[in-house]
N, C-alpha and C positions, 0 to 999 in steps of 0.2 A: 672820705666824708674823715673830718678830721674829733676826734673826741675829747677834749679838755676836762681833766682830773684837776685835783688838788696839786699834784705835784709830778703827773706826767702825759705828758700826748700820747694817746694811743688811733691809731692810725687802720679804718675799718672801711674792706673794700664795698663800693658803694652798692653793688649787686648784693651783698650781701646785707647790708641795710635796708634797700629795696623789698626784699624778700624776709627781712624781718620782721618788716612792717604788714605786712600780711598774714604772715605764719604764726607769729610769735604771740605771747600768753602772756602774764605772771608769772613769777614760778611761784611752784603748788608744795615748795619747803621751806621752813623759816631755815637762818643761817643753824649750821648746828654746832651743837661742844659750847654755846654761849656762855659765859665768863662776867659777872655783873660782881663789883668789887668797890669799897668805896675807901679811897686810899689815902684818903685824908679828909679832916673838916672841910675842904673848900673841890674834894675834886673824889671822881667816879673814873673806874677804869672798866673798858666794856670791849672786849673781843673773843670771834667768834671763829669757829672752823669755813673750810668752804666750801659752796654750797654743789649738791651731786650735780654735772651736767643733764644727769636724764630728767632733773625735775626745775630748770630755768627755763625751757619753753623758750627760745629767743635767743640773742644775744645775750649776756650776762654786761650789761653797762657801769655795775658797780653795788654801794649798799648804801642803805640811809639809817640812822640815827636819829632818833626825835627821842628830846626828854624835856620835861617839865614838873616842876614845880608842884609836887602833889598837895595842892589845897583843900580840893576840892573844886566841885563844877563852876565855870570853863575852865580848863587850865590852858595855861600859854606854851604852846612846842615853841620848842628851838631845832633845828635841824641841822646836821651834816650829813654832805653827799660825799662820799668816798669811793673813790677806781675801784677795780673790780681784783686788783691786786692787796689792797688796803684791808685786814680782818682784826684791827686793833683803834683804838682812839682812848684817849682818857679827856674828859669832859672837866675845863677847866671855869675859874671863878664861878664856882655855885656857892647858893648861900649856907651859911653854916648850919651844921646842926639840923638838916631839912631833909626833906623825906620826897624823894624823885622817881617818877616813872619814867621808864628808859624803857623803849620798842627801837628793835632792830630788823631791817629789813632788805633783802637783795633784790634789783634790779632790773625791768627791760626794757624797753621803747615803749610796751604799756604799763607799765608804772613798777610801783612796787607788792613785791606778794606775800606771802603766808607771810606772819610776821610773830616776832620771838618776844613778848612783852616781859617786864619784872621789874621790884622795886626796888630800892635801896637808897642807904641814910648815909649824907653826909657827916661822918664823926670819927670813927680810927679803923685802923686794918680788919678786913672782915669779908666775909664771901656773903652773897646774898642770892640764890638761883634760882 
């Protein structure tokens, strides 16, 4: 099986994919050492460390970053899917001087696991963890 991500192609042996479908679960750890930082009035930088393999519970397919302008319910979420070796992203073209909710999780074939959640504002340099 070939798994395509934004910039790389990963080949996963079919027997591992079949085994993963039966034995896997969602990751039980949120991405560690997550940093969420406003880098300008229209961008937010998000980075995290690798999830410990003991908490993956299957084959790590990648990470998902969801974000929404936090104006109250209902939130309109945007999603960025990243490969298993990518652990940072700059969210661009955001609304000026606005509050955003950011969620990061690791994914297996069963879906996203435990989430890391943060609030950040697009305004100036500063860290909000």
